[in-house]
N, C-alpha and C positions, 0 to 999 in steps of 0.2 A: 204149693209145689212149683207153680209157675215162677214165683219169685226165686225160689231156691235154684231152679234150673237156669234161669236167666243170670243168676249171680255166679254160676260156675262156667268158666270158659270152656269151649270145645276142646276135645282131646288133642286135635291137630294143632290148635293154638298153643297149648301147653308144650307140645313137643318143639314147635318152632321157637318158643320163648327159651326153653332149656338149651336148644342148639345155639341160639344167639348169645345166651349167658356164657356157655362154654367157649364160644368163639371169642367173646370179649375177654374172658379170663386168659385164654391162650395168647391173645394179642398183648395184654398187659404183661404177662410173664415173658414173652419174647422181647418186649420193649425194655423190661427191667434187665434181662440178660444182656441185650445189646448195649444198654447203658453201662452196665458193670464192665463189659468187655472194653467199651470205649474209654472208660475211666482208667482201666488197667493198662491200656495201650496209649494213653494220652502222651506220655513222654516220647515214645517211639513215633507217634504221629507227627510230632513237630521237631524232634531233636535227634541228633546222632550221639554216639557215646564219645564225645569230645568236649573240650572246654573252649569257649570264646572268652579270652582275656581282653578286657577293655581298659586301657590306660587313659586317664583324663588329667588335665591340669585345671585345678580350681584356683582362681585368682581374683584379685580385687582388693577392696578395703571396706570399711564400715558402710560407706555410702553406696557402693556398687560392686556386685560380684559377677564373675564370668565363669563359664564352663567351656573348655576347649578339648576336643578329641585329640589325643596324643598318638596312640598306636593301637592297632588290633593284632592279637596273636591267637594262634590255634595251639592248644595243648593236646597231647595224645589221648587223654581219657577224661571222663566226667566223674567227679567224686561227690558231687552235691546231691540234693534231694531229687527224687523222681516222682514226687507226689506233692500235694499242696502247692502246685506250681504257680498258681495265680494268686496265692494268699501271701500276705506280708507276715513275717515272723514277729516283727514289732514295728511301731511307727517310725522310730528313729529320727534323726535329724536330716535325713535325705532318703531318696527312693529311686529305684531303677525299675522301669516298666518296659517289657518287651512285647510288641504286638506283631502278629502275623501280618505282613504288609498287604496281602491280597484281601483278607477278610476283616482285618481290624480287630481280631480276637486277641485278648490279652493271654499270652501263653507263659509268661514268667514275671515274677516280681520279687524284689528283695529290698532291704533297707540297710542303712549304715549311719555312722557318725564320722566326723573328720577332725583332724588336727587343725585344718584351715578354719573351720567354724569356731573352734576354741580360740584361735588367734584373733578372730574378728572381735572378740570381747575385750581385747587388750587395748591399752592406750596407743600402742604403736600403730594399730590398724586405723587410727583416726587420721594419721598424717602420711602414711606410705602404703603402697600396694605391693603385695607379694603373691607368688604362685606356689602351690603345693601339689605334689604328685599324689594321685589316688588310683588304685587298681582294684577292679572287681571281676569276679569269675561268674560267667553265665553259661548255661548249657548251649551247645553249638547248634544253631538252627539248620534245618534241612533246606529251607527256602528263605527268601529275603524277608527281613524284619525291620521294623522301626523301633528304635530304642530311645526312650526318654529318661533322662536323668535330671532330678530336681533337688535343689537345696532348700531347706526350711529354716526360718528363724526360731527364736525361743518360744514364739506364740503358735508355732506350727504352720505359719504362712509361707508359701513358696516365694523365695526371694529371687531365684533365677533358675532357668531350666534350659536344656538343650535336647533337641530331637534329631537323630541322625539315622540313616538307613545303612544296614549292613547286608551285603550280598555274600553269602557263605562261599561263593566261588571266586571271590575277589582275589586276584593273584598277589596283591600287596598285603594280605593278611600273613603275618610272620609265623611260620611253622616252627614252634619251639619244642624243646623236649626231644629232639632228634640227635643231640650230641651225646657225649659220655654222661651217664647218670651220675649225679653228685653222690659222693660216699655217704651212705646212710645205713641205719639198722632199725628194725622195728623193736621198740621197747616192749610194746604189747600189741598183739594182733588178734582180733576176735572175729574177723570176717573180711569180706570183700569191701571195697569202697562203696559199692551199691548198698550194702547192708549196715555199714558202720559210719560213724563220724570220724573223719581222718584229721588228726592234729599233728602238725610238724613242729619240732623244736629245733631251733637254729642257734648257733653260737655267734656271739659278737665279741671281738677282741681276744679270740683264742688263736695263738700261733700254731704252726704245724706240730710243734713239740708239746702243745697243751691240749691236743684233741682228745687224748685219753681222759683228761680231767673234764672236758666238756661232756663226754658220754656219761661220766659218773654224775655230773650235775643234772643232765637231762633225765637220767633215771630217777634221781631224787625228786625232781619237779613233777614227773609223771606220777610216781607213787603217792606223792603228797596230795596232788589234786584228786586222785581217785580214792583217797582216804576220807574225803569230805562227802557228806550226803548233800544232794542226791546222786552225785557222781559215783559214789561207792555202790549204790544199788543198781546203777545202770552201767557198771564197768564194762559189761559185755557189749555195749553199744559203741565202744571207742576203739580206734587204732591210734597209737602214738608212735611217731617216727622221728628219730634223732638224726639230723642232717649235719654232717661235719663241714661247716662253713669256715674256711680258714682266713685269718687276718694276718697282715704283715707285722702289725704291732700288737703287743699284749696290753690289755686294758682298754678303756674307753676315754673319750675326750671329756675334759672338765674345763670349759672356758673360763669359769669363775676363778680358776687357779692358773690360768694361762697354759693349760695342758691340752694339746691337740694330738690325737693319735691317728694313724693310718689304718683304719679298720674296714671290714668288708661292707658294712652298712652305714658308716659315717655317723653313728649315733653320738649323742652328747647330752650331758647334764645341762642345767640352766636353761632349759626350754622356756621361752617366754620370761626369762630372767628369774625363774624359780629354781632354787638351788638343787632340789631333789627330783625335779621333773626330767626324766630320761626318755627321750624319743629320737626318732629319725625321720627325715623328710625324703630319704632315698628309698621310696616304696618299690619302685620298679626293680631295684637291685635285689630286694628280698625275693620277689616273685621270680626273677630270672634264675636264681640259684635252685629253686625247687620246681622248675617248669616240667621236669620229667617224672615227678613223684606225685601220686594222687594226694590232694590235700584240700581242706576246707578252712581250717583255722590255724593261726600262726602264733607261736610263742618264741620269743627271742631272749636268750640268757646272755647277760653282759658279764664279762670276766673282770669283775672289780669287787672290792670290799665296801665301796661307798654305798650308802643307802639311797634307794630311789627306784623309780620305774614309772610306767604308764600303761594304760590299757584303753583301746579305742574300739567301740562296738563294730564288729564285722570288719576289722582291719588287722590289728595285731596287739599282742601283749609283749612288753619289753620290760625286763626287770633284772636287777643285779643278782648275781649268783653266789657271792661269797660274803655277803653281809649276814649277821646273825639272824636277821628277820627274813631271810630269803624265802623260806618255805611258806610262811603265812602271806607274804607279799605277792608271790606268784599266783597263789589261789585268789587273792583279792583282785589282782589285775585281770586274771582270766574271767572272773565274774563280770568285769566290764566288757571285755572283747567278745566273749562267747554269748553271754545272756543279756547284755545291755543293762546291767544293774547300775544304779547310781551310787555315788559315794554317800554314806550316811553320816559322815563326820561333819563338823561345823566349827566355826570360829566364834568364840564368845563375843568378840567386838564387832563381828560382821552381822548387823541387824538386817541390812538390805543386800540383795544379791542381784546382779544382772543376769546370772545364769538361768534362773527360774522365776518368771513373773508370778507374783502371788495370786493373780486372778485367772491363771491358766493351770489346768491339771497337767503335770509332767507326764511324758509318755513312759518313763521308766516305771517298772512295776513295784519298786520298793520304797518310793517316796510319794508324798501327796501334799497338795495345798488345801485339801478338803473341798475343792471346787466341784469335783465329781468323784467323791470317795467310794461311791457304789461300784465303780469299775476297778477298784484296787482291792484291798484286803478286808473290807467291811464284813464280807460273808464269813471270814475266819475268826472274827472277834467273839469271844465268849459273852454270855449275857452279863449285863450290868457293868461292862467295861466303860469307864468314863472317856469321853472324847472331847478335848485331848486328855491324855493320860499323864498324871503327875509323875515325875521321876521319883524313884525310890531306890535306895541303895540295896534293899532286900529283893528288888525286882519281883513283886508279887504277881505280875502278869507276864506270861510267856510271849503273848502278842498284845500290843496296845497301839496307841497313837501318840508317840513321844515327840514333843516339839524339838526341832533341831535336826537338820539334815541338808544335804545338797549344798553344803558350805555356809548355810545361813542359820543363825541361832533362833530366828523368829520366822514364822509364816510357813515353814516347811516341816513336815512330820515324817518320822521313820517308824517302822513297825515293831522294833524291839529296843530295849534299853541298851543292848550291845549285840553286835553281829560281826561276822567276818568282813562285811562291807563298811564297818565303822572303825574298829581297832585291831591291832595285830595280836592282842591278847585274847580275842574272842576265839573260842575253839570250834565254833560251828557257824554255818549260815543260819540266820533266823528262819522260822517256818515260811515266811512270805518269800524270802529269797530262794529257799529250797523249792517252793512251788513254781516260781518263775523259771528256775533252771530246769526243773522237770518238764515244764511245758515246752521249753526250747528243745530239749533232747527228744521228746516225743514228736514235736513238729518236724524235726529232721529225719526221724527214723521210723515212725509209725506208718504203716501202709494201709 
């Protein structure tokens, strides 16, 4: 009996213990509630409903690169994400990090790729220095922040960086978007900029008399993109806006044929002396046109029948609108600029490539060097799939590890025998590309 009584705590002790447990539970619940509230209000804690547009000049050559701050602008609203603020959507070839200056807390991050970094791989960059415009959209801070922008090489090493302070009350921050709104119309509108991904479609080389044709082309581009999975399943997550950007001349420049046009964005073929590579270095001009329209991603349609285009992650898609392959090409290039997908095509004679070192895993989700295949699509492979997977005209495997991709016939592998990121006759994105696109959509829109 004595042992039994000693083993049982007094009644008063049990009551105090119960009270303490209840108090602890209440404290935990309150902390969880406060934490969820803090998370929900995180954007409003650090930012206002405006955009900080930061214009940089990336310059240099293969030996040395530089980053210079060009201009700061304030846009009237913020169309970007309000969650996952301190997370990177992808690694990319460059990164922007914004810190609260007082506490050092990272309050926003994003990533990108650039035409400048592509140019650095050319022979021209061995002997001459050039500068390229680059523009990025950041949420507008309530208080002073430190912004660090970094460029990386093909091995993921930082080659140069710049850190600068932004005071949101700085009188030299250019307030844009206060003039007349550019003529535009929503092709599809599923919600507010806060709830949806806003994609603007601009025209290049359309004269005033050709703007009706531009709107038709923009409609086709929008409908075609949204006909591909997973864009089709997430159609309600997008707003598409066609912006009538007028050029003096019809068509675009083709330096290889001695043709130069006076167009609003000064785009041209023969970028890096490649006949079909259509790009522009006038990035600020693009953003100036749409300063008063909520936007996150940019598609530019060129008024020409010549084949070509280009897409740069977190920068823009630019493609020709009147070539017979217009529709599959605009989808392919949007795969680059929106989701950071790599090209899956390759050249048979190109055994080695400077673009992707074979001993480093690329950051793009749809190619691999097998250095760290676990972080790619290994989890999606069915049992007994050989790695690498031998090509077969009958395509026995929906997902495999096919050699050839990222411009190289050897050493780089793609997930499907064919895909929208490889050829124009592919009718779908492969399952790996679809997963990558879906992840990006959810990153921008899930709360």
